[in-house]
N, CA and C of each residue as an Amber inpcrd file, in Angstrom:
protein
   174
  95.6600000  90.1180000 101.1490000  96.9060000  90.1580000 100.4160000
  97.8480000  89.0960000 100.9710000  98.5930000  88.4950000 100.1040000
  99.4930000  87.4270000 100.4730000 100.7610000  87.9890000 101.1230000
 101.3390000  87.2440000 102.0530000 102.5590000  87.6700000 102.7320000
 103.7130000  87.8020000 101.7350000 103.7750000  86.9040000 100.7500000
 104.8350000  86.9810000  99.7460000 104.7240000  88.2630000  98.9310000
 103.5140000  88.6790000  98.6240000 103.3290000  89.9150000  97.8660000
 103.7550000  91.1290000  98.6770000 103.4300000  91.1170000  99.9600000
 103.8260000  92.2330000 100.8210000 105.3440000  92.2910000 100.9430000
 105.9790000  91.1380000 101.1690000 107.4330000  91.1070000 101.2740000
 108.0870000  91.5050000  99.9520000 107.4960000  91.1180000  98.8290000
 108.0090000  91.5230000  97.5290000 107.9240000  93.0270000  97.3300000
 106.8250000  93.6200000  97.7930000 106.6850000  95.0750000  97.6860000
 107.7110000  95.7910000  98.5570000 107.9590000  95.2560000  99.7520000
 108.9500000  95.8630000 100.6380000 110.3500000  95.7530000 100.0300000
 110.6730000  94.5900000  99.4580000 111.9740000  94.4280000  98.8070000
 112.1210000  95.3660000  97.6180000 111.0450000  95.5230000  96.8550000
 111.0950000  96.4100000  95.6940000 111.3130000  97.8570000  96.1250000
 110.6110000  98.2930000  97.1500000 110.7970000  99.6610000  97.6400000
 112.1920000  99.8710000  98.2140000 112.7020000  98.8830000  98.9490000
 114.0600000  98.9890000  99.4850000 115.0750000  99.0580000  98.3520000
 114.8440000  98.2900000  97.2970000 115.7280000  98.3360000  96.1380000
 115.6950000  99.6770000  95.4340000 114.5080000 100.2270000  95.2920000
 114.3970000 101.5530000  94.6690000 115.1120000 102.6090000  95.4900000
 114.9590000 102.5430000  96.7950000 115.6320000 103.5130000  97.6650000
 117.1440000 103.3820000  97.5280000 117.6400000 102.1350000  97.4960000
 119.0790000 101.9230000  97.3270000 119.5830000 102.4150000  95.9830000
 118.8210000 102.1540000  94.9280000 119.2290000 102.6250000  93.5990000
 119.2270000 104.1480000  93.5170000 118.2170000 104.7700000  94.0830000
 118.1460000 106.2360000  94.0600000 119.2810000 106.8410000  94.8790000
 119.5270000 106.2860000  96.0730000 120.5900000 106.8150000  96.9220000
 121.9490000 106.6580000  96.2520000 122.1880000 105.4940000  95.6390000
 123.4460000 105.2970000  94.9210000 123.5800000 106.2250000  93.7300000
 122.4740000 106.4500000  93.0140000 122.5080000 107.3700000  91.8800000
 122.7720000 108.8030000  92.2930000 122.1600000 109.2170000  93.3800000
 122.4000000 110.5720000  93.8920000 123.8500000 110.7140000  94.3350000
 124.3870000 109.6750000  94.9520000 125.7850000 109.7090000  95.3840000
 126.7300000 109.7860000  94.1850000 126.3920000 109.0830000  93.0970000
 127.1970000 109.1790000  91.8830000 127.1620000 110.5830000  91.3010000
 125.9890000 111.2090000  91.2710000 125.8810000 112.5360000  90.6600000
 126.5490000 113.6160000  91.4870000 126.7170000 113.3820000  92.7820000
 127.4030000 114.3580000  93.6210000 128.9140000 114.2420000  93.5180000
 129.3860000 113.3130000  92.7140000 130.8210000 113.1660000  92.5310000
 131.4520000 112.2420000  93.5440000 130.6570000 111.5520000  94.3180000
 131.1980000 110.6590000  95.3370000 131.3700000 109.2530000  94.8260000
 132.1490000 109.0950000  93.7750000 132.3440000 107.7630000  93.2100000
 133.3070000 107.0210000  94.1330000 132.7260000 106.2170000  94.9850000
 133.5270000 105.4530000  95.9320000 132.9680000 104.0460000  96.0190000
 133.5560000 103.2620000  96.8740000 133.1020000 101.8830000  97.0400000
 131.6910000 101.8410000  97.6120000 131.3380000 102.7960000  98.4540000
 130.0040000 102.8260000  99.0540000 128.9290000 103.0350000  97.9910000
 129.2010000 103.8550000  96.9970000 128.2350000 104.0840000  95.9320000
 127.9380000 102.8000000  95.1760000 128.9830000 102.0360000  94.8910000
 128.7910000 100.7770000  94.1850000 127.9980000  99.7850000  95.0320000
 128.2460000  99.7850000  96.3260000 127.5310000  98.8710000  97.2180000
 126.0480000  99.2120000  97.2350000 125.7110000 100.4990000  97.3180000
 124.3070000 100.9060000  97.3150000 123.6110000 100.5120000  96.0240000
 124.2750000 100.7140000  94.9120000 123.6730000 100.3940000  93.6100000
 123.5170000  98.8820000  93.4480000 124.5280000  98.1300000  93.8230000
 124.4520000  96.6710000  93.6560000 123.3970000  96.0760000  94.5810000
 123.3950000  96.4700000  95.8430000 122.3850000  95.9510000  96.7670000
 120.9810000  96.4120000  96.3760000 120.8650000  97.6460000  95.9180000
 119.5740000  98.1310000  95.4540000 119.0580000  97.3360000  94.2820000
 119.9340000  97.0100000  93.3470000 119.5290000  96.2190000  92.1840000
 119.1250000  94.8050000  92.5960000 119.8700000  94.2130000  93.5220000
 119.5250000  92.8670000  93.9920000 118.1630000  92.8740000  94.6640000
 117.9410000  93.8200000  95.5650000 116.6590000  93.8870000  96.2620000
 115.5160000  94.1790000  95.2950000 115.7570000  95.0860000  94.3520000
 114.7140000  95.4600000  93.4070000 114.2890000  94.2660000  92.5570000
 115.2520000  93.5770000  91.9650000 114.9050000  92.4620000  91.0890000
 114.3770000  91.2650000  91.8730000 114.8400000  91.0820000  93.0970000
 114.2920000  90.0110000  93.9330000 112.8360000  90.3040000  94.2820000
 112.5370000  91.5540000  94.5950000 111.1520000  91.9280000  94.8980000
 110.2440000  91.8050000  93.7020000 110.7160000  92.2290000  92.5410000
 109.9260000  92.1220000  91.3190000 109.6640000  90.6500000  90.9980000
 110.6960000  89.8160000  91.1350000 110.5310000  88.3920000  90.8770000
 109.5570000  87.7380000  91.8460000 109.5930000  88.1520000  93.1080000
 108.6830000  87.5990000  94.0990000 107.2530000  88.0230000  93.8240000
 107.0570000  89.2700000  93.4590000 105.7000000  89.7430000  93.1240000
 105.1930000  89.0280000  91.8810000 106.0420000  88.8910000  90.8810000
 105.6290000  88.2440000  89.6390000 105.2710000  86.7700000  89.8610000
 105.9980000  86.0910000  90.7370000 105.7280000  84.6720000  90.9640000
 104.4750000  84.4370000  91.8100000 104.0380000  85.4120000  92.5840000
 102.8440000  85.2260000  93.4080000 101.5700000  85.6760000  92.6920000
 101.6650000  86.3370000  91.5580000 100.4900000  86.7860000  90.8160000
 100.0010000  85.6790000  89.8780000  99.5910000  84.5810000  90.4380000
  99.1720000  83.4370000  89.6140000  97.7460000  83.5000000  89.2000000
């Protein structure tokens, strides 16, 4: 397995964890700046990981 694919998978999983944590925080009524940070960083990591995996599957 390629190092880029492994790093892409790690970024994707980190992004999913951030998105889930931010979503859970939103549903608990904790709409604060921290919730937005988790969701935004999770989305960045998720899409960066997906893009990295997609670019290495040649």
